[in-house]
C-alpha positions as CSV (number, residue, x, y, z in Angstrom):
1,A,-53.3,-5.6,-21.7
2,I,-50.1,-7.7,-21.5
3,L,-50.6,-10.8,-19.3
4,T,-47.5,-11.7,-17.3
5,A,-46.1,-13.6,-14.3
6,D,-42.6,-14.0,-12.9
7,G,-40.3,-15.5,-15.5
8,V,-42.0,-13.8,-18.5
9,D,-40.0,-13.1,-21.6
10,G,-39.0,-9.5,-20.9
11,E,-37.7,-8.8,-24.4
12,A,-41.1,-9.8,-25.9
13,V,-43.0,-7.6,-23.4
14,T,-40.7,-4.6,-24.1
15,A,-40.9,-5.1,-27.9
16,M,-44.7,-5.3,-27.9
17,K,-45.2,-2.5,-25.4
18,T,-42.8,-0.2,-27.3
19,A,-44.5,-0.9,-30.7
20,I,-48.1,-0.4,-29.3
21,E,-47.0,2.9,-27.6
22,A,-45.3,4.1,-30.8
23,A,-48.6,3.5,-32.6
24,G,-50.4,5.7,-30.1
25,G,-51.8,2.9,-27.9
26,Q,-51.6,2.5,-24.1
27,V,-50.4,-0.7,-22.4
28,K,-51.1,-2.1,-19.0
29,I,-49.1,-4.9,-17.5
30,I,-51.3,-7.5,-15.7
31,A,-49.7,-9.9,-13.2
32,P,-50.6,-12.1,-10.2
33,H,-49.3,-9.4,-7.9
34,L,-48.5,-5.7,-8.0
35,G,-44.9,-4.5,-8.0
36,D,-42.1,-5.9,-10.0
37,V,-42.4,-9.0,-12.2
38,K,-39.2,-10.9,-12.9
39,A,-38.5,-10.8,-16.6
40,G,-35.3,-12.5,-17.7
41,K,-32.5,-10.5,-16.3
42,G,-34.7,-7.5,-15.5
43,K,-38.0,-6.5,-14.0
44,I,-41.3,-5.1,-15.3
45,K,-43.7,-3.1,-13.2
46,A,-47.2,-4.6,-13.0
47,D,-50.0,-2.1,-13.3
48,Q,-52.8,-4.3,-12.2
49,T,-53.5,-7.9,-10.9
50,Y,-55.7,-10.6,-12.4
51,L,-58.0,-10.1,-9.4
52,T,-58.5,-6.4,-10.0
53,A,-58.4,-6.3,-13.9
54,A,-61.0,-7.4,-16.4
55,S,-60.5,-7.9,-20.0
56,V,-63.6,-6.0,-20.9
57,V,-61.9,-2.7,-20.2
58,F,-59.0,-3.4,-22.6
59,D,-59.0,-3.4,-26.4
60,A,-56.8,-6.4,-26.8
61,V,-54.8,-9.0,-25.0
62,Y,-51.2,-10.1,-25.5
63,V,-49.7,-13.2,-23.8
64,P,-45.9,-13.3,-24.1
65,G,-43.8,-16.4,-23.6
66,G,-41.7,-17.5,-20.7
67,K,-41.5,-21.0,-19.2
68,Q,-41.9,-19.9,-15.6
69,S,-44.6,-17.4,-16.5
70,F,-46.5,-20.2,-18.3
71,A,-46.1,-22.5,-15.3
72,V,-47.7,-20.0,-13.1
73,L,-50.5,-18.8,-15.4
74,Q,-51.6,-22.2,-16.5
75,D,-52.9,-22.8,-13.0
76,D,-54.4,-19.3,-12.6
77,G,-58.1,-19.4,-13.4
78,D,-58.3,-15.6,-13.5
79,A,-55.6,-15.4,-16.2
80,I,-57.3,-18.1,-18.3
81,H,-60.6,-16.3,-17.9
82,F,-59.0,-13.0,-19.0
83,I,-58.0,-14.6,-22.3
84,E,-61.4,-16.4,-22.8
85,E,-63.4,-13.3,-22.0
86,A,-61.4,-11.1,-24.4
87,Y,-61.9,-13.7,-27.2
88,K,-65.6,-14.0,-26.4
89,H,-65.9,-10.2,-26.7
90,C,-64.4,-10.4,-30.2
91,K,-61.1,-8.6,-29.2
92,P,-57.7,-9.3,-30.7
93,V,-55.7,-11.9,-28.9
94,A,-51.9,-12.3,-29.5
95,A,-49.4,-14.7,-28.0
96,D,-45.7,-15.7,-28.5
97,G,-43.7,-18.7,-27.4
98,E,-45.2,-20.4,-24.3
99,G,-48.0,-17.8,-24.4
100,V,-49.4,-19.6,-27.4
101,D,-49.5,-22.8,-25.3
102,L,-51.5,-20.9,-22.6
103,V,-54.0,-19.6,-25.2
104,N,-54.3,-23.1,-26.7
105,M,-55.0,-24.8,-23.4
106,S,-57.9,-22.4,-22.8
107,A,-61.3,-22.8,-24.4
108,V,-60.1,-20.4,-27.1
109,G,-57.6,-23.0,-28.2
110,S,-60.3,-25.6,-28.6
111,K,-62.4,-23.1,-30.6
112,I,-59.4,-22.3,-32.9
113,Q,-58.8,-26.0,-33.6
114,R,-62.5,-26.5,-34.4
115,D,-62.3,-23.6,-36.8
116,G,-59.4,-25.1,-38.7
117,G,-56.5,-23.6,-36.7
118,S,-54.7,-22.2,-39.8
119,E,-52.5,-19.1,-39.4
120,K,-54.4,-17.3,-42.1
121,N,-57.7,-18.1,-40.5
122,N,-56.4,-17.1,-37.1
123,L,-55.2,-13.7,-38.4
124,T,-58.6,-13.2,-40.1
125,N,-60.3,-13.8,-36.8
126,G,-58.0,-11.5,-34.8
127,V,-55.8,-14.3,-33.3
128,V,-52.1,-13.5,-33.8
129,F,-49.6,-16.2,-32.8
130,N,-45.8,-15.8,-33.1
131,R,-46.0,-12.8,-35.4
132,P,-44.3,-9.4,-35.3
133,P,-46.0,-6.6,-33.2
134,K,-47.1,-4.8,-36.4
135,D,-49.5,-7.7,-37.1
136,F,-51.1,-7.4,-33.6
137,I,-51.3,-3.6,-34.0
138,K,-53.1,-4.2,-37.3
139,A,-55.6,-6.5,-35.6
140,I,-56.1,-3.9,-32.8
141,S,-56.8,-1.2,-35.4
142,Q,-59.8,-3.3,-36.5
143,H,-61.1,-3.1,-33.0
144,R,-63.4,-6.2,-33.0
145,F,-63.8,-9.4,-35.0
146,W,-67.5,-9.7,-35.0
147,E,-67.5,-13.0,-36.9
148,R,-66.4,-14.5,-33.6
149,E,-69.6,-13.2,-31.9
150,K,-71.1,-16.6,-32.2
151,A,-68.3,-18.2,-30.3
152,G,-70.8,-19.7,-28.0
153,K,-68.7,-22.5,-26.8
154,V,-66.1,-20.2,-25.2
155,P,-67.0,-19.5,-21.6
156,A,-66.6,-16.0,-20.3
């Protein structure tokens, strides 16, 4: 699942979507509304909304950057819950740019900081920040990061 809102970084979405599909995966674009999502100078079609989608049916979650997208999603409890629930279920979580800020403001960010917050530790735990798509695809191929199963302080 790729979490978006109007103003998302369209190039980041396209790069991640293309890489995942080239590796044989499927991608769904989640947004606050169905239809087109403004993405830079273009548009991206939303497949589902935060109201109708649940992270439990996806293998992983990617949060791209975009200042406007961040401004919308930081106040969207369903989007924050989507991230927290994916993390709680030991699924890979990736983010770029302002998407990292969104993950960090969730309970996942607090948990990451308590665990040391280092990039190496994050990659080991299936959290991929500001890395090439191949690193996220590698995390997805591991399916789950069971060492996070005890992440009891992350609500979901």
